[in-house]
N, C-alpha and C positions, 0 to 999 in steps of 0.2 A: 492356554490364554493369549490371545492377539493384543498386540500395542494397539493404544488408544494412535489415530494417525490427525495430525494437527495442522492446519495449512495457517500463513502468517500472512496476513496484507497489512502491509506500513504505507503511511504515506501522510500526507498537509491533509487532506481530503478538503481542502480548502475552495471548492464546494465537495463532495462525494457527490458522484455522479451513477450512468447507469453503466458507465464503463468498468468503474471502480467494480460492481455488482456481478455485471455479464463475468469479469474474467475469475472472481470469487467463486461463483454459482458451475462454472465450467470445469474448475482445476477443482473440486470439489465431486465432483463429478467425476470427470478423468482418475482424479488419484484414490478414488474410492476412500476419502477423509471423513472422521466424526462430525469435526467441525469445523469451520474457519473463523480465526480470528482477527477483526479490524484493529489496527491501531493506530489512533488516530498518536501524528508526532508530535514531541512536546515543542521543544526547542529544533528546526532542521539547521544543520550548518551551512547546507548548503544552498538554504533558501537567504542565507544576509544580501541583506540589499531589495529585498521587499518587503511591504505590506505586510503581515499575516493575521487574517481574522485572530482571536482569542480564542484559546482550545477548548475556554466553554465552550464556544459554540461550533468551535468543528465536532467536537465529541457528542451532542448535543443533535447534526444535523448526523451524526452517523447514527445515530442511535434510533433515530427517525426514516433513515432509510432503511434500517435492516429488519425491523420493529415485523415481527410475524413473519419470520424464515425461522424454523427451527434448529437448523447448522449452521447460523450465522452470529454469532458473539461480539460484544464489545469490550477491549481491554483498554485500559487505562492506563495500562503502566510505562506508559512511556510520558503521559502529562504530569503524570502524580511523581516524577523524579524533577532533583533539580539537573539545571545546565545543559550542554546541547545532547540531542538526539541519535548516539551514533549505532546504525544496526545491530551489530555485534554486542551492546550491551545490554538492547532490548531483547535478543534472544535469551543470550545469558540468564539473562532474569523470568523470563517465560519456562527458559531451558529447569531451571531451577525451582519455580512455581508449580509445574507441569508433571515432574518427576521422571524418572527415567524411564520408565513405562512406557513413557511417548514421543513418538515418530515424530519430530517437526519438518515440517513444509514449509519452508519461507521463499515465499512469495516476490516476485521482483521481475520487471518491465525489461529488455530486450534494451533500451535506450540505456537504463540505469546505469545494467550490468557492465556496461560497453566501458565504465570508469572504474572496476570493481578497481584494480593494482593501485587505484589513489583512495581507495575506503579505509575506514580506520581496522583493522587486522586480518584483512580477509580471507586470512588460512584457520583463524579459527572462528570466522564463523562459519567456514565449511566444517568442522569437524563439530559445532554445535549443532546443526542444523544439513538437511539435504535443500539447494537450490534451485531453486525451479523458474529460470526465464522464460518467460511467457511474448507472445509476437506483440507490436506498438505496430499500429498503423503510419506505412512510411520506411519501415527497419527491417534491414534482410536481415538472417537469420544470425549467427554469431558464429563467429570463427574461436570456437574456445581454446583452441591452442595456441592462441594471443593471450591468456589468463594464465595459463601456466604459472609467469611468473611472477602469480601472486597469489596461485592455488593450484600445488603439484595433482598435474592427474587431472585437470578443468574435465578436460575433458567426458572423464568419466564420472566427476565427482557433481556435475550442473546437470539439468535435466533443460531440457527444450522442449518445452511443450506449445502446440495449436491452441490457441482462443480464437472465438470469434472477434468480431475486430469492428469498434463503432471509434467514430471519430472524434468522438466529443472530449473535450479536455476543461479542467475545471477554469483554464486560461482564458477560454471562450466563453464557459459561462461565466466569467466573473465581467466579460471584456461585455459580454450580450445585455448584466444587468445594467452596468454604467450607461449604456447606451442607450436602455429602456427596449428593449426590445425581449421578444419571448424566451424563456427555456422549457418549456412544455414540449416533457416528452424525452428529456433530453438526464433530468433525473427525478425521482419520487416527488410529487404531492407535496408530501407532510418536508420535505426540504424547500420546496420553493417555499408551502408558507411559510416556514421561519425564516426564509433570507428576508423576504415582504416585510413580518412585522419587525425584525430588529434590524430593517434597511441595510444589511451587508451590500459589501459590494460599490456601495452608489459612491463613492469618495474616490475620486484617481488615486491609485498604485502609485507608492514610491518607482521611479524608474532608477 
């Protein structure tokens, strides 16, 4: 019996957009995944100093964005627990929930992975899952040897994957909403409707 192959795509998702969805779909296809879990962050430690939309809003936007895709699933594992959101703790919880018969692929952008030595327990994270580094617009391939101080044999344990690049970013969407510009074709219509109905991103962000 083959092991389930589960992708994990975590993030603030403030808001989720087509860039996230394209990454998830392409990783699902390239890695032969059974499903991809979207895991909105509860309290991201690296986003302190910026106003973040309430978890309930971000969860609902993710739910609306992935509706209708049979191999996408929402996980509340991070938003339902107190304290700061660290990747290693989130993956450990999912490892426990999914069981030992699941192979876990933690999907992360190359830009974020460049700071891996500063993450909490990076070597333990690599023991819990296979780390998949996807390209981001404007970021060259990683020299994985530079990460071996955090993860021994990083070159063999981290998979670099090329996915279609969309220049859309959550910060750009938030700015466009504040400025009254359209975000059509940048995120699903259901997400746009939610943003409009709840007046998200109209206030100036904390600098």
